[in-house]
Each structure stands twice: as C-alpha cells, then as structure tokens.
C-alpha positions as CSV (number, residue, x, y, z in Angstrom):
1,X,115.0,151.2,89.5
2,X,111.8,151.3,87.6
3,X,113.3,153.5,85.0
4,X,116.2,151.0,84.5
5,X,113.7,148.2,84.1
6,X,111.7,150.1,81.6
7,X,114.9,151.0,79.6
8,X,116.0,147.3,79.7
9,X,112.5,146.3,78.5
10,X,112.6,148.7,75.6
11,X,116.1,147.8,74.5
12,X,115.2,144.1,74.7
13,X,112.1,144.7,72.6
14,X,114.1,146.6,70.0
15,X,116.7,143.8,69.9
16,X,114.3,141.0,69.3
17,X,112.2,143.0,66.9
18,X,115.2,143.7,64.8
19,X,116.0,140.0,64.7
20,X,112.4,139.2,63.8
21,X,112.5,141.9,61.1
22,X,115.6,140.4,59.6
23,X,115.3,140.3,55.8
24,X,116.0,136.5,55.7
25,X,113.6,134.1,57.3
26,X,116.0,131.2,57.0
27,X,117.1,129.6,53.7
28,X,114.6,128.4,51.1
29,X,112.7,125.2,51.6
30,X,115.1,123.3,49.2
31,X,118.4,124.4,47.9
32,X,121.8,123.1,46.7
33,X,124.7,124.9,48.3
34,X,128.4,125.1,48.6
35,X,130.5,125.9,51.7
36,X,134.1,126.7,52.3
37,X,136.0,126.8,55.7
38,X,139.5,127.7,56.8
39,X,141.0,127.5,60.3
40,X,143.4,125.6,62.5
41,X,143.7,122.0,63.6
42,X,145.6,119.8,66.0
43,X,146.1,116.0,66.2
44,X,146.3,113.6,69.2
45,X,146.3,110.1,70.5
46,X,142.9,110.2,72.0
47,X,139.5,111.6,70.9
48,X,139.5,114.8,73.0
49,X,139.1,117.7,70.6
50,X,140.1,120.3,73.2
51,X,143.3,118.4,74.0
52,X,144.1,118.2,70.3
53,X,143.6,121.9,69.8
54,X,145.1,123.3,73.0
55,X,147.4,120.6,74.5
56,X,149.0,118.6,71.6
57,X,152.6,117.7,70.9
58,X,152.9,120.0,68.0
59,X,152.0,123.5,67.2
60,X,148.6,124.2,65.6
61,X,148.5,123.8,61.9
62,X,146.3,125.2,59.1
63,X,143.3,123.3,57.6
64,X,140.6,123.9,55.1
65,X,137.4,122.3,53.7
66,X,135.2,122.7,50.7
67,X,131.9,121.0,50.3
68,X,128.7,120.8,48.3
69,X,125.3,119.8,49.6
70,X,121.6,119.8,49.3
71,X,119.1,120.7,52.0
72,X,115.4,120.2,52.7
73,X,113.2,122.0,55.2
74,X,111.2,119.5,57.3
75,X,109.8,122.0,59.8
76,X,109.6,125.9,59.8
77,X,112.8,126.1,61.9
78,X,114.4,122.7,61.1
79,X,116.4,121.6,58.0
80,X,118.0,118.3,56.9
81,X,120.9,118.1,54.4
82,X,123.4,115.8,53.0
83,X,126.9,117.1,52.0
84,X,130.2,115.8,50.7
85,X,133.5,117.6,51.4
86,X,137.2,117.5,50.8
87,X,139.5,118.3,53.8
88,X,143.1,119.5,53.5
89,X,145.6,119.5,56.4
90,X,149.0,121.0,56.8
91,X,151.7,118.5,57.7
92,X,152.2,118.0,61.4
93,X,154.8,116.3,63.6
94,X,154.5,114.2,66.7
95,X,156.9,112.5,69.1
96,X,157.2,108.8,68.3
97,X,158.9,105.6,69.3
98,X,158.6,103.8,66.0
99,X,162.1,102.2,65.9
100,X,163.7,102.5,69.4
101,X,162.7,103.9,72.7
102,X,164.7,107.0,71.8
103,X,162.7,110.1,70.9
104,X,161.9,110.1,67.2
105,X,159.9,112.8,65.2
106,X,157.1,111.4,63.2
107,X,155.7,113.5,60.3
108,X,152.1,113.0,59.1
109,X,150.7,114.2,55.8
110,X,146.9,113.6,55.4
111,X,143.8,114.6,53.5
112,X,140.2,113.3,53.8
113,X,136.9,113.1,52.0
114,X,133.7,113.0,54.0
115,X,129.9,112.4,53.5
116,X,127.9,114.0,56.3
117,X,124.3,114.1,57.3
118,X,123.4,117.6,58.5
119,X,120.8,118.5,61.2
120,X,120.2,122.3,61.2
121,X,118.0,124.2,63.7
122,X,117.2,127.9,63.5
123,X,116.9,129.6,66.9
124,X,115.8,132.8,65.3
125,X,115.4,133.7,61.6
126,X,119.1,134.6,61.1
127,X,120.9,132.3,63.7
128,X,121.2,128.5,63.5
129,X,122.9,125.7,65.3
130,X,123.8,122.5,63.4
131,X,125.3,119.1,63.8
132,X,127.0,117.1,61.1
133,X,128.0,113.4,61.2
134,X,129.1,110.7,58.9
135,X,132.1,108.6,57.6
136,X,135.4,110.1,56.5
137,X,137.9,108.5,54.1
138,X,141.4,109.4,55.3
139,X,144.5,109.1,53.2
140,X,147.8,109.5,55.1
141,X,151.5,109.4,54.5
142,X,153.7,109.1,57.6
143,X,157.5,109.1,57.8
144,X,160.2,109.1,60.5
145,X,163.9,109.8,60.3
146,X,166.2,108.0,62.8
147,X,169.9,107.3,63.0
148,X,169.1,103.5,62.8
149,X,166.8,103.7,59.8
150,X,164.2,105.7,58.0
151,X,160.6,104.5,58.2
152,X,157.7,105.5,56.1
153,X,154.2,104.2,55.3
154,X,151.2,105.2,53.2
155,X,147.7,104.1,54.2
156,X,144.0,104.8,53.7
157,X,141.2,104.1,56.1
158,X,137.6,105.0,56.9
159,X,136.7,106.6,60.3
160,X,133.9,108.7,61.8
161,X,133.5,112.4,61.7
162,X,131.5,114.8,63.9
163,X,130.9,118.5,63.5
164,X,129.1,121.0,65.6
165,X,128.6,124.7,64.7
166,X,126.6,127.9,64.6
167,X,125.8,130.2,61.7
168,X,124.5,133.7,61.0
169,X,122.6,134.4,57.8
170,X,123.1,137.7,56.1
171,X,120.3,136.9,53.6
172,X,118.7,133.9,52.0
173,X,121.8,133.0,50.0
174,X,124.8,133.9,52.1
175,X,125.7,132.9,55.7
176,X,128.8,132.7,57.9
177,X,129.5,129.9,60.3
178,X,131.9,128.7,63.1
179,X,132.5,125.0,63.3
180,X,134.3,122.5,65.6
181,X,135.0,119.3,63.8
182,X,136.6,116.0,64.8
183,X,137.9,113.0,62.8
184,X,138.2,110.1,65.2
185,X,141.4,108.1,65.5
186,X,141.3,104.8,63.7
187,X,143.2,102.7,66.2
188,X,145.2,102.8,69.4
189,X,148.6,102.4,67.7
190,X,149.4,106.1,68.0
191,X,153.0,107.3,67.6
192,X,153.4,104.8,64.8
193,X,153.6,105.2,61.0
194,X,150.6,102.8,60.7
195,X,148.3,104.7,63.1
196,X,145.7,107.3,62.3
197,X,145.7,110.0,64.9
198,X,142.5,112.0,65.6
199,X,142.3,115.4,64.0
200,X,140.2,118.3,65.5
201,X,139.6,121.6,63.6
202,X,138.2,125.0,64.5
203,X,137.2,126.9,61.4
204,X,135.4,129.9,60.1
205,X,133.4,129.4,56.9
206,X,130.9,130.8,54.4
207,X,127.9,129.1,52.9
208,X,126.2,130.0,49.6
209,X,122.7,128.7,48.6
210,X,122.1,128.6,44.9
211,X,118.3,129.0,44.9
C-alpha cells in the first residue's frame, strides 16, 4: 500500500511539474486576437441549451463563428477581453401551427452578429475557463408551406447571448477551445414565422494571438 501511495505521489508530482514547466505561461498581457469555431446547434422554444441540443424537434445542424477581439491581463491568472463575432447557422425546421391547427413545417434561416465581454481565468498556465456575454443582433427569414397558403417573414431583432467554455494553450499564440453558447429566444411566440427561437451551439475552436 505504501508503495502504491509513493508511486501515485511521484506520478502526481511529474504531472503537475510538466504543467508548470509548460512553455506558455498564459497569453501576453495585451493582445489582439482572432478566433474561429465550428460545431453543431439546435433550436427550441425555451431557453434550455441541453433541450435544444439533445431533445429538439429537428436534427442537429451545423454552425460556425469567426470573431476578432482584444484582451487585457488584469491579474496574473485573469484576463478581460472584448470581441465581436459573426455566426452562421444551417437552416433548420420546426413543427408549427402558423395557419391552422394541422401540422405545418416551419423553416428558419438565420445569422447573427454579437459583441461580447470576455472573462477568462487560467487554472494552470495552459488551461483556462471563460465566460462570454453580451448582445446579439439576429437576422432571420422564416417560411412555411401549407395547402391553404404559403407564409413567410423576414425580421431582425436584438437578444442576449451567453457562452461558457474551456481552452488549452499550445503556446503564447495558439490555443484550442470547446464552447457551449446560447442565443436567447426573443419572445414566447414560438412556432410562428414572427418568433425568434433560442439557438444553442456546441463548438470546437482555435484562437490566435497576434502579439
């Protein structure tokens, strides 16, 4: 038993020493950066990201985001940033009752532009956890085909967006990340061409610091 404890202690020491000896002690104090993410998303009538992703009316669809930002170090392990991004979403379909009580398929096409404040904390020199929050401008085209009539609408609106994620830095310039993001629904008129369903995304991404 003592030998096992000694082995575990040695392995643990080697593991944490290797992290501490990582070539990258977090990003530079100030740096402009770009980030790109791709993944899957789902939409829904409430603001439950897990329901949107795993229990929605439609199959999961593809999504992507590109963004530029600027970050400042305020503490040795804590950074603040501001970033703006463009989000693209593959068209998705939902069941709807926009004309009659009969089942109708409603197709949504949307993209969004966001401006987010970023709070970034480094657990160890190469691993960080972050939260992003801010407004998102959503543009949406919706249409439904029915034997009675075809219905379509094109609208834009501003809603809130929240992102949580974790990253791993390979060096001072390049890091990878996993994010869960959520654009909140705009109103409670879901299953209507005038409504803005919530959209939840799970994405992998890469970040590049220019400095």
